[in-house]
C-alpha positions in Angstrom: -5.8 -21.9 23.7 -3.5 -19.1 25.1 -4.5 -17.0 28.0 -4.8 -13.3 27.1 -4.0 -11.9 30.5 -2.0 -9.0 29.1 -0.8 -7.4 25.9 2.4 -9.6 25.8 0.3 -12.7 26.1 -1.8 -11.5 23.1 1.3 -10.7 21.1 2.8 -14.1 21.8 -0.2 -16.1 20.5 -0.1 -18.2 17.4 -0.2 -16.4 14.0 1.9 -18.2 11.4 -0.1 -21.4 11.9 -3.4 -19.7 11.7 -5.4 -19.7 8.5 -6.9 -16.3 9.4 -3.5 -14.6 9.3 -2.8 -15.9 5.8 -6.3 -14.9 4.6 -5.8 -11.4 5.9 -2.3 -11.2 4.2 -3.5 -12.4 0.8 -6.8 -10.5 1.0 -5.3 -7.2 1.9 -2.7 -7.4 -0.9 -5.4 -8.5 -3.4 -7.5 -5.5 -2.4 -4.6 -3.1 -2.8 -4.0 -4.3 -6.3 -7.6 -3.3 -7.4 -6.9 0.4 -7.4 -4.2 3.0 -7.6 -4.8 5.8 -5.0 -8.4 4.8 -5.0 -8.8 5.1 -8.8 -10.1 1.7 -10.1 -7.7 -0.1 -12.4 -10.4 -0.2 -15.1 -10.5 3.6 -15.3 -6.7 3.7 -15.5 -6.5 1.0 -18.2 -9.2 2.7 -20.3 -7.4 6.0 -20.2 -4.1 4.4 -21.1 -5.8 2.6 -24.0 -7.4 5.8 -25.2 -4.0 7.5 -25.1 -2.6 4.7 -27.2 -5.4 5.1 -29.8 -4.8 8.8 -30.1 -8.0 9.7 -28.3 -6.5 12.3 -25.9 -9.8 14.2 -25.3 -12.1 11.2 -24.9 -14.3 10.3 -22.0 -11.8 7.8 -20.6 -9.2 10.5 -20.2 -11.6 13.0 -18.7 -12.9 10.3 -16.3 -9.3 9.6 -15.1 -8.7 13.3 -14.5 -12.0 13.6 -12.7 -11.2 10.6 -10.4 -7.8 12.2 -9.7 -9.3 15.6 -8.9 -11.6 13.9 -6.3 -9.0 11.5 -4.8 -5.8 13.5 -4.6 -6.8 15.9 -1.9 -7.1 12.9 0.5 -3.5 12.0 -0.1 -1.9 15.4 0.6 0.0 15.7 3.8 1.5 18.9 5.1 5.0 19.0 6.5 3.7 18.8 10.1 1.2 16.1 9.5 3.8 14.1 7.6 6.4 14.4 10.3 3.9 13.5 13.1 2.6 10.5 11.1 6.1 9.3 10.3 7.2 9.6 13.9 4.2 7.8 15.4 4.1 5.0 12.9 7.9 4.5 13.0 7.7 4.2 16.8 4.9 1.7 16.7 6.4 -0.4 14.0 9.8 -0.4 15.7 8.2 -1.3 19.0 6.4 -4.3 17.3 9.7 -5.3 15.6 11.6 -5.3 18.9 8.8 -7.2 20.6 8.7 -9.7 17.8 12.2 -10.2 16.7 14.0 -9.2 19.9 11.8 -11.0 22.4 10.5 -13.7 20.1 6.7 -12.9 20.2 5.1 -14.6 17.2 2.1 -12.2 16.7 4.4 -9.2 16.9 6.6 -10.7 14.2 3.5 -11.4 12.1 2.2 -7.9 12.6 5.6 -6.4 11.7 5.8 -8.4 8.5 2.2 -7.4 7.7 2.5 -3.7 8.5 6.0 -2.7 7.2 5.1 -3.2 3.5 1.8 -1.3 4.0 3.8 1.5 5.7 6.1 1.7 2.7 3.0 1.5 0.4 1.5 4.5 2.2 4.5 6.6 1.6 4.7 5.5 -2.0 1.1 6.7 -2.5 1.8 10.0 -0.8 4.8 10.5 -3.1 2.7 9.6 -6.2 -0.1 12.0 -5.1 2.5 14.7 -4.7 3.6 14.1 -8.3 0.1 14.0 -9.8 -1.3 17.1 -8.1 0.6 19.6 -10.4 -0.5 17.6 -13.5 -4.2 17.7 -12.6 -4.0 21.4 -11.6 -2.3 22.3 -14.8 -5.0 20.5 -16.9 -7.8 22.2 -14.9 -6.3 25.6 -15.2 -5.6 25.2 -18.9 -1.8 25.5 -18.6 -1.3 22.1 -20.0 -3.2 20.1 -22.6 -5.6 17.6 -21.0 -4.2 14.8 -23.1 -0.7 15.4 -22.0 -1.6 15.7 -18.3 -3.7 12.5 -18.5 -0.9 10.7 -20.3 1.7 11.7 -17.7 -0.7 10.8 -14.9 -1.5 7.4 -16.4 2.2 6.6 -17.0 3.1 7.5 -13.4 0.2 5.5 -12.0 1.0 2.4 -14.2 4.6 2.5 -12.9 3.3 2.8 -9.3 1.0 -0.2 -9.9 4.0 -2.2 -11.1 6.0 -1.3 -8.0 3.1 -2.2 -5.8 2.9 -5.6 -7.5 6.6 -6.2 -6.9 6.2 -5.0 -3.3 3.3 -7.4 -2.7 5.1 -10.4 -4.1 8.2 -9.7 -2.0 6.0 -9.1 1.1 4.1 -12.3 0.7 7.2 -14.3 -0.1 9.2 -13.0 2.9 6.3 -13.5 5.2 5.7 -17.0 3.9 9.4 -17.9 4.3 9.6 -16.5 7.8 6.3 -18.1 8.8 7.5 -21.5 7.5 10.8 -21.1 9.3 9.1 -20.1 12.5 6.7 -23.0 12.3 9.5 -25.5 11.7 11.6 -24.1 14.6 8.7 -23.8 17.0 6.4 -26.7 16.3 4.6 -26.3 19.6 4.4 -22.5 19.4 7.0 -21.6 21.9 
């Protein structure tokens, strides 16, 4: 059992050989796949099916737009907030990467491999929200047909979901390969 006398001791402890790390990795990615921006995938799939059946004004379409009108304000970042968040998170992730891959601390490597894809996912979600806000506002104000706004929103969200699936597969694969390589090269943990 490692001694946690300081932060570097904590960051150097075993991660890749711990079942808890792998449960966190798989669990977080499976939870991410259950919604798009907080909208459940069932709502998205019903709205997409309603669009395919020609029911552009149905309850599924209205439900999707209602969800979006409630969720999208949470994902809007102003220029200052975005710059501050980008700077702080970039510094923290870079620090972890240097500690992990520069100094060979296993937990810092594991945290870097866990956090970098979620950092990218966060910015993908902010970008998607920025694309969806004008569609929802146009539908609410009557400048665009509800069916067209919902169809465009559903299409963008489905593409986002596909990219998130690809990102999760790459993330888990890279982390598993690096973890296996680390475990083989460091069988005793150091």
